Legacy VTK file of the C-alpha trace (Angstrom):
# vtk DataFile Version 3.0
C-alpha trace
ASCII
DATASET POLYDATA
POINTS 540 float
0.000 -0.017 -0.004
1.366 3.400 -0.983
1.989 5.946 1.690
0.032 9.168 1.915
2.908 10.986 0.231
3.416 8.777 -2.831
5.686 10.262 -5.421
4.854 10.623 -9.085
7.114 7.718 -9.980
5.354 5.478 -7.444
1.983 6.403 -8.957
3.274 5.678 -12.454
4.368 2.265 -11.199
0.783 1.544 -10.066
-0.484 2.346 -13.550
2.268 0.334 -15.261
1.459 -2.661 -13.093
-1.931 -2.685 -14.776
-0.202 -2.768 -18.138
-1.144 0.824 -19.016
1.217 3.751 -19.329
0.053 7.011 -17.937
-0.578 9.754 -20.411
0.915 13.099 -19.407
-0.739 16.254 -20.601
1.403 19.028 -22.003
-1.166 21.672 -21.140
0.081 24.539 -19.016
-0.751 24.040 -15.350
-0.959 20.286 -15.812
2.625 19.423 -16.794
4.027 16.287 -15.142
0.648 15.468 -13.680
-0.027 11.743 -14.043
-3.215 10.493 -15.663
-4.520 7.015 -15.099
-6.974 4.705 -16.715
-9.504 3.400 -14.265
-9.104 -0.272 -13.317
-11.957 -2.553 -14.181
-13.722 -4.186 -11.248
-15.790 -7.140 -12.310
-18.354 -9.193 -10.465
-21.400 -8.288 -8.405
-20.846 -4.872 -6.806
-24.132 -3.968 -5.138
-25.375 -5.565 -1.928
-28.266 -4.892 0.429
-26.317 -2.593 2.743
-25.126 -0.406 -0.117
-28.732 -0.018 -1.351
-29.853 0.880 2.177
-27.013 3.431 2.464
-27.986 5.072 -0.811
-31.658 5.275 0.166
-30.939 6.542 3.663
-28.406 9.228 2.760
-30.322 10.134 -0.393
-33.293 10.840 1.894
-31.421 13.845 3.264
-32.237 15.526 -0.050
-35.844 14.442 0.424
-35.896 16.126 3.824
-34.359 19.294 2.321
-36.880 19.283 -0.507
-39.810 18.777 1.858
-38.714 21.588 4.178
-38.041 23.910 1.238
-41.360 23.287 -0.458
-43.809 22.807 2.395
-43.520 26.402 3.579
-44.951 27.999 0.411
-48.418 26.357 0.643
-48.423 26.512 4.470
-48.092 30.302 4.555
-51.055 30.563 2.167
-53.341 28.720 4.635
-55.862 31.061 6.235
-55.571 29.649 9.803
-51.789 30.090 9.635
-52.094 33.722 8.486
-54.764 34.393 11.148
-52.460 33.140 13.898
-49.247 34.852 12.880
-50.456 38.083 11.217
-54.163 38.627 10.644
-55.716 40.331 7.590
-53.377 42.173 5.238
-53.716 45.846 6.191
-53.849 46.905 2.509
-56.139 44.300 0.909
-57.983 42.941 3.960
-57.287 39.398 2.704
-55.502 36.718 4.691
-52.212 37.067 2.823
-48.875 37.887 4.459
-47.405 41.308 3.962
-44.165 41.681 1.989
-42.242 42.201 5.241
-43.541 38.992 6.804
-42.973 37.017 3.607
-39.360 38.199 3.678
-38.971 36.961 7.232
-40.518 33.543 6.557
-38.785 32.817 3.264
-35.449 34.628 3.457
-34.240 34.018 7.034
-34.010 30.194 6.639
-31.846 30.690 3.549
-29.434 32.717 5.639
-29.371 29.755 8.028
-28.571 27.394 5.152
-25.586 29.595 4.235
-24.191 29.210 7.735
-24.902 25.445 7.572
-23.134 25.115 4.226
-20.099 27.012 5.538
-20.001 24.838 8.650
-20.324 21.586 6.683
-16.775 21.542 5.348
-14.840 21.654 8.667
-17.475 19.429 10.343
-17.225 16.816 7.578
-13.436 16.980 7.580
-13.210 16.412 11.331
-16.098 14.051 12.087
-16.709 12.311 8.772
-20.066 11.900 7.042
-22.285 9.749 9.203
-22.183 11.488 12.581
-22.586 15.070 11.260
-25.705 13.881 9.432
-27.078 12.091 12.509
-26.309 15.113 14.691
-28.039 17.458 12.225
-31.185 15.319 12.211
-31.237 15.117 16.003
-30.738 18.819 16.659
-33.192 19.817 13.885
-36.016 18.285 15.915
-35.802 21.347 18.194
-36.389 23.646 15.226
-39.363 21.590 14.077
-40.839 21.615 17.614
-40.471 25.419 17.753
-42.268 25.798 14.411
-45.104 23.531 15.536
-45.803 25.385 18.779
-44.470 28.888 18.049
-46.478 31.493 20.011
-45.758 34.220 17.454
-44.174 34.843 14.063
-40.758 35.685 15.516
-40.525 32.294 17.261
-41.670 30.532 14.062
-38.966 32.323 12.025
-36.337 31.381 14.608
-37.437 27.744 14.243
-37.125 28.038 10.469
-33.575 29.550 10.816
-32.585 26.772 13.233
-33.756 24.134 10.778
-32.078 25.979 7.893
-28.615 25.733 9.516
-28.917 22.024 10.199
-30.494 21.122 6.883
-27.694 23.104 5.211
-25.180 20.792 6.903
-27.143 17.660 6.047
-27.666 18.725 2.433
-23.921 19.283 1.968
-22.973 16.026 3.728
-25.276 13.476 2.047
-23.939 13.892 -1.544
-20.386 13.506 -0.213
-21.239 10.167 1.415
-23.118 8.926 -1.667
-20.305 9.820 -4.031
-17.781 8.057 -1.803
-19.517 4.766 -1.004
-20.786 3.741 -4.441
-18.515 2.299 -7.171
-17.245 4.844 -9.715
-19.601 3.520 -12.402
-22.608 4.351 -10.205
-21.360 7.646 -8.804
-22.994 10.017 -11.262
-26.379 8.316 -10.954
-26.214 8.105 -7.176
-25.439 11.808 -6.723
-27.944 12.844 -9.422
-30.736 11.016 -7.590
-30.465 13.535 -4.749
-31.813 16.226 -7.093
-34.696 13.977 -8.103
-35.469 13.079 -4.485
-35.499 16.762 -3.510
-38.098 17.409 -6.221
-40.112 14.289 -5.326
-40.210 15.712 -1.790
-41.563 18.970 -3.233
-44.472 17.054 -4.768
-45.003 15.160 -1.483
-44.972 18.372 0.544
-47.604 20.055 -1.637
-49.754 16.895 -1.556
-49.647 16.812 2.259
-50.718 20.441 2.464
-53.376 19.861 -0.207
-54.774 16.990 1.895
-54.820 19.075 5.107
-55.818 22.536 3.831
-59.558 21.908 4.124
-59.286 21.037 7.830
-60.578 23.858 10.051
-58.226 25.392 12.607
-54.550 25.047 13.299
-54.359 21.367 12.324
-54.406 22.437 8.666
-50.837 23.734 9.016
-49.631 21.680 11.983
-50.067 18.368 10.160
-47.558 19.226 7.346
-45.089 20.595 9.907
-45.453 17.407 12.002
-44.779 15.257 8.922
-41.607 17.302 8.388
-40.566 16.476 11.951
-41.281 12.782 11.542
-38.777 12.344 8.680
-35.569 12.822 10.750
-37.006 10.549 13.491
-37.146 7.747 10.894
-33.730 8.533 9.401
-31.713 8.785 12.640
-31.645 5.063 13.555
-31.109 4.041 9.908
-28.152 6.410 9.571
-26.558 5.196 12.820
-26.655 1.606 11.552
-24.615 2.445 8.418
-20.803 2.333 8.116
-18.713 5.506 7.852
-17.428 6.496 4.403
-14.347 4.389 3.440
-12.998 7.300 1.406
-13.050 9.636 4.416
-11.350 6.952 6.525
-8.636 6.616 3.855
-8.082 10.385 3.987
-7.500 10.014 7.754
-5.069 7.085 7.246
-7.471 4.676 8.994
-6.891 1.958 6.417
-8.036 -1.117 8.367
-11.341 0.509 9.290
-11.737 1.717 5.706
-11.246 -1.824 4.366
-13.720 -3.242 6.911
-16.395 -0.721 5.918
-15.762 -1.144 2.183
-16.078 -4.903 2.637
-19.547 -4.365 4.164
-20.656 -2.232 1.215
-19.530 -4.523 -1.601
-20.843 -7.768 -2.959
-17.657 -8.970 -4.652
-14.520 -10.764 -3.446
-11.925 -9.653 -0.885
-9.352 -9.346 -3.646
-11.536 -6.885 -5.536
-12.206 -4.934 -2.348
-8.439 -4.613 -1.839
-8.048 -3.445 -5.451
-10.755 -0.782 -5.048
-9.179 0.356 -1.760
-5.791 0.620 -3.502
-7.340 2.815 -6.214
-9.101 4.885 -3.558
-5.792 5.464 -1.747
-4.061 6.361 -5.004
-6.807 8.839 -5.838
-6.509 10.407 -2.375
-2.749 10.823 -2.807
-3.271 12.297 -6.288
-5.838 14.772 -4.965
-3.462 15.865 -2.193
-0.726 16.454 -4.770
-3.081 18.536 -6.905
-4.313 20.709 -4.031
-0.979 21.146 -2.258
-0.102 24.822 -1.782
-3.272 25.867 -3.658
-4.947 29.045 -2.359
-8.604 30.002 -2.679
-7.913 33.314 -4.421
-6.254 31.510 -7.338
-9.734 30.977 -8.805
-9.705 34.717 -9.610
-6.278 34.683 -11.318
-6.234 35.890 -14.883
-5.857 32.362 -16.299
-8.714 30.982 -14.146
-11.192 33.868 -13.941
-13.207 32.992 -17.036
-13.579 29.376 -15.901
-14.561 30.460 -12.424
-17.249 32.792 -13.764
-18.637 30.090 -16.025
-18.513 27.307 -13.463
-19.863 29.347 -10.583
-22.400 31.698 -12.102
-25.208 29.464 -13.356
-26.311 28.407 -9.848
-26.812 32.110 -9.037
-28.224 33.120 -12.426
-30.988 30.543 -12.353
-32.323 32.332 -9.242
-33.165 35.362 -11.358
-34.814 33.517 -14.226
-38.316 33.844 -12.768
-38.421 30.389 -11.200
-38.990 31.834 -7.730
-42.464 33.002 -8.815
-43.392 29.425 -9.694
-41.828 27.679 -6.684
-41.172 29.523 -3.399
-44.044 31.976 -3.844
-46.229 29.733 -6.011
-49.179 29.293 -3.656
-49.160 32.875 -2.364
-48.803 34.099 -5.928
-51.644 31.932 -7.283
-53.893 32.861 -4.349
-53.521 36.542 -5.226
-54.399 35.730 -8.857
-57.572 33.975 -7.677
-57.276 31.103 -10.156
-59.224 28.549 -8.157
-57.673 25.660 -6.251
-54.235 27.129 -5.835
-53.106 24.104 -3.786
-53.994 21.683 -6.601
-52.177 23.963 -9.041
-49.091 23.989 -6.815
-49.021 20.159 -6.910
-49.106 20.334 -10.714
-46.279 22.866 -10.687
-44.117 20.581 -8.527
-44.813 17.627 -10.829
-43.722 19.676 -13.866
-40.420 20.543 -12.192
-39.860 16.864 -11.363
-40.608 15.844 -14.963
-38.080 18.364 -16.268
-35.411 17.082 -13.881
-35.944 13.499 -15.030
-35.738 14.566 -18.702
-32.568 16.643 -18.181
-29.925 13.831 -18.385
-31.311 12.561 -21.666
-31.459 16.069 -23.171
-27.913 16.951 -22.081
-26.416 13.730 -23.425
-28.260 13.930 -26.732
-28.068 17.635 -27.653
-25.107 18.836 -25.603
-24.655 21.479 -22.914
-24.624 24.691 -24.929
-27.650 23.990 -27.217
-29.650 22.821 -24.170
-28.830 25.992 -22.256
-29.469 28.476 -25.080
-32.690 26.809 -26.278
-34.084 26.353 -22.762
-33.217 29.895 -21.733
-34.810 31.332 -24.858
-38.041 29.490 -24.069
-37.933 30.807 -20.480
-37.492 34.364 -21.845
-40.562 33.978 -24.074
-42.621 32.619 -21.124
-41.502 35.519 -18.911
-42.618 38.054 -21.546
-45.995 36.432 -22.290
-46.828 35.893 -18.592
-45.846 39.472 -17.754
-48.024 40.880 -20.565
-51.001 38.689 -19.523
-50.677 40.088 -16.002
-52.010 43.461 -17.234
-55.342 41.699 -18.018
-55.500 39.110 -15.196
-57.711 41.172 -12.844
-60.517 41.560 -15.396
-60.005 38.356 -17.386
-60.003 34.981 -15.653
-58.579 33.308 -18.751
-55.526 35.534 -18.539
-54.980 34.499 -14.906
-55.331 30.828 -15.823
-52.920 31.393 -18.736
-50.297 32.764 -16.318
-50.763 29.698 -14.105
-50.344 27.364 -17.094
-47.272 29.205 -18.259
-45.723 28.877 -14.804
-46.095 25.060 -15.131
-44.402 25.089 -18.545
-41.694 27.361 -17.116
-40.982 24.845 -14.316
-40.463 22.007 -16.801
-38.083 23.850 -19.115
-36.205 25.447 -16.221
-35.544 22.011 -14.653
-34.666 20.394 -17.980
-32.194 23.110 -19.029
-31.125 25.863 -16.614
-31.225 23.835 -13.392
-29.417 20.847 -14.892
-26.734 23.093 -16.404
-26.237 24.752 -12.995
-25.447 21.358 -11.422
-23.151 20.261 -14.236
-20.959 23.288 -14.910
-19.007 23.378 -11.609
-18.019 19.727 -12.068
-16.982 19.969 -15.739
-15.486 23.445 -16.122
-13.472 24.069 -12.942
-9.718 23.529 -13.057
-9.145 20.161 -11.292
-6.760 21.492 -8.656
-9.191 24.358 -7.847
-12.393 22.325 -7.975
-13.016 22.398 -4.179
-12.488 26.161 -4.025
-14.638 26.740 -7.122
-17.452 24.690 -5.587
-17.281 26.665 -2.344
-17.445 29.932 -4.313
-20.378 28.583 -6.335
-22.462 27.538 -3.327
-21.734 30.756 -1.444
-22.890 32.919 -4.351
-25.901 30.672 -5.024
-27.173 31.009 -1.470
-26.423 34.733 -1.375
-28.374 35.277 -4.595
-31.218 33.150 -3.236
-31.452 35.347 -0.120
-31.453 38.551 -2.194
-34.043 37.223 -4.658
-36.293 35.809 -1.955
-36.162 39.142 -0.159
-36.783 41.215 -3.315
-39.709 39.326 -4.850
-42.323 40.158 -2.141
-41.284 43.792 -2.428
-42.180 43.586 -6.116
-45.293 41.375 -6.010
-47.103 42.109 -2.729
-50.082 44.450 -2.647
-48.602 46.412 0.283
-45.324 46.984 -1.594
-44.808 47.602 -5.375
-47.979 45.605 -6.176
-46.656 44.344 -9.527
-48.018 40.840 -9.004
-47.432 38.669 -12.061
-46.042 41.722 -13.922
-42.809 40.837 -12.097
-42.268 38.262 -14.866
-41.245 41.184 -17.067
-38.496 42.097 -14.583
-37.171 38.563 -14.864
-37.486 38.732 -18.661
-34.936 41.565 -18.608
-32.671 39.404 -16.447
-33.043 36.495 -18.903
-31.855 38.665 -21.795
-28.627 39.392 -19.912
-28.264 35.719 -18.947
-28.591 34.545 -22.553
-25.909 37.023 -23.676
-23.618 35.830 -20.867
-24.258 32.179 -21.824
-23.473 32.796 -25.524
-20.070 34.350 -24.780
-18.992 32.323 -21.721
-20.506 28.820 -21.894
-18.536 26.213 -23.865
-19.702 22.844 -25.206
-18.100 20.180 -23.002
-20.025 17.062 -24.016
-17.600 14.169 -24.448
-14.509 16.279 -23.643
-11.834 15.128 -21.157
-10.511 17.479 -18.484
-7.318 17.788 -20.497
-9.214 18.837 -23.616
-11.079 21.505 -21.623
-7.774 22.780 -20.251
-6.255 22.847 -23.721
-9.129 24.845 -25.274
-9.207 27.368 -22.451
-5.422 27.834 -22.745
-5.775 28.258 -26.533
-8.535 30.891 -25.933
-10.923 29.148 -28.333
-14.243 31.092 -28.659
-17.077 29.311 -26.885
-19.154 28.882 -30.069
-16.245 26.985 -31.743
-15.726 24.371 -28.994
-18.166 21.885 -30.517
-16.094 21.431 -33.710
-12.580 22.180 -32.386
-10.039 19.360 -32.791
-7.783 18.967 -29.739
-4.509 17.065 -29.555
-4.455 13.278 -29.300
-2.854 13.414 -25.835
-5.649 15.568 -24.462
-8.317 13.268 -25.908
-6.782 10.177 -24.307
-5.996 11.644 -20.872
-8.264 10.799 -17.946
-7.635 11.149 -14.219
-7.837 7.992 -12.114
-10.690 7.607 -11.603
-12.344 10.483 -13.418
-15.604 10.148 -11.470
-13.751 10.423 -8.149
-12.309 13.829 -9.046
-15.773 14.936 -10.173
-17.708 13.386 -7.365
-15.822 12.557 -4.177
-14.827 16.127 -3.347
-17.879 17.750 -4.988
LINES 1 541
540 0 1 2 3 4 5 6 7 8 9 10 11 12 13 14 15 16 17 18 19 20 21 22 23 24 25 26 27 28 29 30 31 32 33 34 35 36 37 38 39 40 41 42 43 44 45 46 47 48 49 50 51 52 53 54 55 56 57 58 59 60 61 62 63 64 65 66 67 68 69 70 71 72 73 74 75 76 77 78 79 80 81 82 83 84 85 86 87 88 89 90 91 92 93 94 95 96 97 98 99 100 101 102 103 104 105 106 107 108 109 110 111 112 113 114 115 116 117 118 119 120 121 122 123 124 125 126 127 128 129 130 131 132 133 134 135 136 137 138 139 140 141 142 143 144 145 146 147 148 149 150 151 152 153 154 155 156 157 158 159 160 161 162 163 164 165 166 167 168 169 170 171 172 173 174 175 176 177 178 179 180 181 182 183 184 185 186 187 188 189 190 191 192 193 194 195 196 197 198 199 200 201 202 203 204 205 206 207 208 209 210 211 212 213 214 215 216 217 218 219 220 221 222 223 224 225 226 227 228 229 230 231 232 233 234 235 236 237 238 239 240 241 242 243 244 245 246 247 248 249 250 251 252 253 254 255 256 257 258 259 260 261 262 263 264 265 266 267 268 269 270 271 272 273 274 275 276 277 278 279 280 281 282 283 284 285 286 287 288 289 290 291 292 293 294 295 296 297 298 299 300 301 302 303 304 305 306 307 308 309 310 311 312 313 314 315 316 317 318 319 320 321 322 323 324 325 326 327 328 329 330 331 332 333 334 335 336 337 338 339 340 341 342 343 344 345 346 347 348 349 350 351 352 353 354 355 356 357 358 359 360 361 362 363 364 365 366 367 368 369 370 371 372 373 374 375 376 377 378 379 380 381 382 383 384 385 386 387 388 389 390 391 392 393 394 395 396 397 398 399 400 401 402 403 404 405 406 407 408 409 410 411 412 413 414 415 416 417 418 419 420 421 422 423 424 425 426 427 428 429 430 431 432 433 434 435 436 437 438 439 440 441 442 443 444 445 446 447 448 449 450 451 452 453 454 455 456 457 458 459 460 461 462 463 464 465 466 467 468 469 470 471 472 473 474 475 476 477 478 479 480 481 482 483 484 485 486 487 488 489 490 491 492 493 494 495 496 497 498 499 500 501 502 503 504 505 506 507 508 509 510 511 512 513 514 515 516 517 518 519 520 521 522 523 524 525 526 527 528 529 530 531 532 533 534 535 536 537 538 539
């Protein structure tokens, strides 16, 4: 077994033992960096414990999705508004004022920023399993406070409390999933967290739809109680699972890592040892890449364009108009008076889920750049049409229903294009040695933009503020024009390209619209990091 400080020659020996010579890229910034072809591991990989681990840790995304989506329909329930505010002083309806909407929706996002920032040192020190278990356990206090809050301030504190802990859990679960599954399953395992989060959104709206007709406080307490029941179920299941072998390898706890990997695999001891050897080699390679690397290098002249491209789409999708169809969907539809707003919110969630499921097929078939530009253009058209219809929605019920229908279509195309691109770009575009720093920058800006957008929208839509209502779609249409221009000039086509090819084309300053047909060198085409999925997934 190689030591934690294996030299380049030692790593080359590992590759040559498999009968494959490492290809070395000539690209600037990657000189003398070894590339390896991933070893094949045959035989039955999956066993029952691995399936249970994937379901249990994947359910953290379900919990996040439920918490994130249940609040929108809950704050539209009349008993909830009666308890925590009363009639809107401007309209006389039981709809929260812009100020109170800001408190309810924005403050938890601030908590999630703190949770995301805390996740990295917590995960590094305590691993994956125990931070997740601790987050679930402590989050019960936040749920209890929301259930029995005597006033709005206490309820918001409960939401913030939960936001911090769900932020930690949401950052921890994908790490565990990417580390415990075999490389061939890593992309699918991590991608399922997005699907589970959206399935939870559908479940949350269905729970509120089922309880909204109940008189009194039970109409909103039942969905909040269901939210609290989820961690109670997940805590014992998470405790029963083994710690991540990859994290144990990073801490030089090799015997424990082998024991846990053995529990999570269905093939022979020899193949477990081979996978552990590759895991150790990858850890050594990652340490060599990140050694003496500073965060601010992502803003160096040679990296700035990649950083902007990799890190911007998470933030930019926040200003596409999606917030009108998700976070504020029920409040927004209630103000339009389009009928059963709760049933419409369920449909909206299902459309988002359908788009997310379609996204991988679209990206693989058409490529990244065409998917982004086509999807964004459709979103721009929807923003414009919905904004124009808003001028007639008060007098014309068909116009209001048209806006609701367009919001459903918007959800589908947003999830199938913009949302999927946002998840993919940080993994594909970032310089390998700066990937961790680029991801931290991406998440920080994403959450910051989410807070700003969530705060601004009620000030634009609410009757006691700017009172634009659905006309706010036109504001987002202006944002989409800028986003499409940015995408045209900054987003490359990376489908089927190796990391070395991406490095080569950035170094050669190839215009983004020429990447699809550009011919790179043979060395760049053949170069892959051992294993490629680990660099993309393990430290994501």
